[in-house]
N, C-alpha and C positions, 0 to 999 in steps of 0.2 A: 503494500499500500504506500504509495509516493504521495506524501502531504506535507505541506511546509508547518513550519513551527506555530505561525499564527493561527491556522486553521486547527491545529492540533489543541492549542491552549483555549480557543474559543468553543470548540466541541467539548472539551473536558469540564469546562465551566458551565456553559450554557445547556449542554445536552449530554449531561453524565451518562455513561455507559454506552453511547452510541459507536464510539470508535472500538471498543472491545468487541462489540456485536459484529461490525463489518470486518475486523481482522480475523474473527472465528469463522465468518462465512468464507473468507479467502484462504485461511489455513485449511479448512475442511472441504474446499472446493464444492460448496454448496451451490445448487441450482435454483433458479427461480421459475415460476409456472404462470401462465397465463391462461385461465379458463374462459372460454368462449363459445362461439358457434364453429362449426366446420367452414361455414361461407367466410366468417371474419378470418380465420387462420389462412385460408386459401388467398384472400385478398392480401394478407400481410406478407406472404411468400412472393406473390406476384408484382404487387406494387412496391415492395420493400419500404413500407411506412406503417407507423403505428399512430393511431388516432388519439388525440386528447380532446375530451369533451369538457364542456363548461360543468362546474361542479353542481349548478342548479338542475341539470337535466339528468343527473345521475341518481341511482338508488342511494348512493352515500350521502347525499346532501343533508339529510336528517342528522347524519352523525357528524358532519361539519358543524350544524348547529348544536349539536351535543357539545363537541368540543369548545366552541365559543362561549356557551353558557356555564360550562364547568370552569374555564379560566376565569370568568368574570365572578363567579362565586367564591372560588379560592383565593383570588388576589383580594377580595374585599375582606377575608378573614384574617386569622391570626398568622398564617404562614405568608400571607401577602404583606402584612404589616411588617413583619421581620424583614422581608425582602426589600420592602421601600426603604426602611431604615438603613440596609446594607448598602443600598445604592447611593442614597443621599449623603451618606458618610463620606463616600468618594469625591462626589461633586454635589454640592446642594442644588437644588432644584432639577435634577436629573428626571425624577418621576414626572414633574410637572411638564418638562420637554417630551417625554416619551408619551404622555398621555395626549398631549397636543398632537403629536405626529400619528398616533393610532386613530384619533377621532377622523382624520382624514383618509385612513386606508382601511379600516374594518369593512366598510360597505364595499369597497373595491375588492377585498379579498373574497367576498361572498359572490360577486358578480363577475369578477374578471379572472378567476383562477381556473385553469385547464389541467385536468388530471386524467392520467392512465394508471390503472391499479393492477399489481400483479402480487404473487404470493411467494415466500419462501417455499421450496419444493422439499419435501420428505423423501429421500432416497428410497424408503420402504414403500412408497406409493408409485415407484417407477412403472410397474405393470398394471396399476389400477386406478390411480388417481385418488381423489379424495371425495367421499360420497356426498358430503354436505355441500361441496363446490359444484359437483355435477347437478345436484337438485337446484342450485340457485342461478348458476350461470352458462350452462350450455353443455354441448356434447363433445368438445374437443379442447384439449389442452396443449399448449406449446411450451415445452421445457426449454429453457434457454441458459446459457452460461452466465455467470455473475459479473464478468468484468465491467459492462457499462454501468451497472447499479452500484458497484463499489468504487467508482472514480469520484475525486473531488474537485475535478476542474469546474469552473462556472463559465467557462469560454462559450458553451452551447447555449446558456441562459435556461437549460432543462435540468432542473435539479431532483434529487430523491432523497427520501427519508423513511425510516421504518416507523410503521403506525404503532402508537403506543395504546394498549388497552387499560384504560384507568377509570377507576371510579373517583369519587370526590377524596377518599382516602389516599388513594394512589397518586393523585394529582398533588395533595397535601405533602406526601414524603418526597415526590419529585422536586417540588419547589423547595422544600427544606434543604435538599442536597445541593441544589444550585445556589441558594443563599449562602450556604457553607463554603461553597467553593469561590464565591465573590468575595467573601470575607477574607479568605486565605491567599487570594490573589489581588487584593485591593491596591497594591503598589503598582502590579502589573497594569491593571486596568487604569488606574489614575495616568500613568504614562502614556496611554493611548489617545487621551483627550476625551471631554465629555460627548463630543459628537458621535465618536466611534462607540462609546459605551450606550448611548441611546440608540445607535444603530443595531448594536448586539442584542439588546432588550427586544427590539422591534422584531428582528429575525427569530428570537427565541419564542416569543407570543404567537407569531405567525404558525411556526412549526407546531406548538402544542395545540393551538386552535384548529388548524387544518388536518393535523395528524394524529387526534385522539380520538378513540372509538369506545364504545361501552364493552366491558370485559366479557359480556355474553358473546361477542364475535372474535374472542381471541383465537379460536381454531384456524381462523383464515389466514392468519400469519402474514398480513398485508404490508407491501410497501407501496408508497404511492411516488410516481413521477409527476411533477408539476411544472407548468408554464405560466408566467406572469407577463403577457405581452404588454400590459399597462405600465410595467416598470422597466422592462427591457426586451428588445426584440431578439430574435435568434435567426441567423443566416441558414439553418437547417430545419425550420419550422415553416411550412406553408399552410396559409389560411384559406378556407374553403366554406362556403355555404353549402349545407347538404340537408336533405329530408330524412329523418330518422323516427321511426313510429309515427309517421305523419306530422311530425314538428319540424319546421325549417329552423336551422340553427347553425351557428358559426362553430367550426371545429379547427384544430390545427393538426397538420400532419408531420410527425417527426420522419425525416428521411434517414432511414436505417442504412448505415454505411460505415466506412473507416475514415474519420475526418479529424486526424489529431491537430490539425490547425483550429479546429472548433471545439477541441476538449472531448470528441466523442471516439473512442477507440475500440476495435473489435465488436461493433454492432452491425457489420455486414451479415447477411444471412448465413453464410457458410461458416463463420467464426461464432456466431450467436447461437445457431440451433443446435441442441443436444438431441432432442427426439420430440415426438409427437404421440400423444395418447388419444386415441379414439375412445370416447366415453359411451356410456349406454345409449344406443340408438337402435332403431329398426333394421338399418343396413349397415352394420359395421364392416363387412368384408368389402362392400362396394365403396365406401368411403377410404377404407384402408389402400385398396389398389389405386384409386385416385391420388391420394397423397404421395404414395410410392413414385407413381408415374410423374407427378410433379416435380418432386424432389430430383428424380432423374434427370428431367428435362433442364433443370437448373445446374446439373453437372455435380450434384451432392453424391459423394462417395459413399457406398454401401447404404443406399436409400432404404433397402428392405429392413435394415437392422434399425432404423431411426423412425419407424412407425411401429407402435403396438397398439393393440386392442384390448381395452379394460375388460377385467373377467368379473367385475361387479355385477351382480344379477338385480339391477334396478328394474322395477316394473314400469313398464312404458304405457302411456295411456292410447 
């Protein structure tokens, strides 16, 4: 994991545990998985693009609301009071400046955040997938290597973070850890200046708000890729108006490829693809043959070994 010292310190202070989680993914060569429809997977392979949809149109929008409301309740309580004290002891008026900044951005977070969601893949599910995800998201799973998700470059303006599954008690503990880290690193933070500290707190609150879900969804083990065009444009994201479910909407398409100049490495299909799982469906052999043929046409080696059919006996309507 190549990462500069400033990013290490920021993550250790304002996102405790995140670097350790990423390093573990790298060390264990863990994969990610995208549960969706066979049609969507075929489009990803052919067009070499991943769609980012507006958070308001996704199933997860209620969870984003959950995160925002949870942050507000905890930051107004005892843990929030200790956090505010720790920050204002570094620079008086920092919380006031942060609140002023947040007032101008929270609404924008809700209406101009574009998201693609994937999950950490359990190797034990290589041949079958995850039953709850088949029930919720589709009949095909795209299992991919972890390199794009574990990069820290912001050149692409497309960033990722691991979803935290927290109740009020969990966020209380999380904020308490952050406060302790701020106190322990107060001299370092003071040396960065007040504006940088305000920016760090802003980023922290965004990540908690957009990336916190109810503990009941924990088995999804979700990561979110997000794009914020109102803050920064990306050279590898294309905007388009499409109709999905009868709703015209703006989406952004991430061009999958190897773009080191834009901070995206090993995201081309041959490097990215580990294998495809065909989930419970009425025509598994037909879909299997189609995907093998598609991978072969793309020049993917050993295509027959990269497509498997789930053996979960899910009843189909």
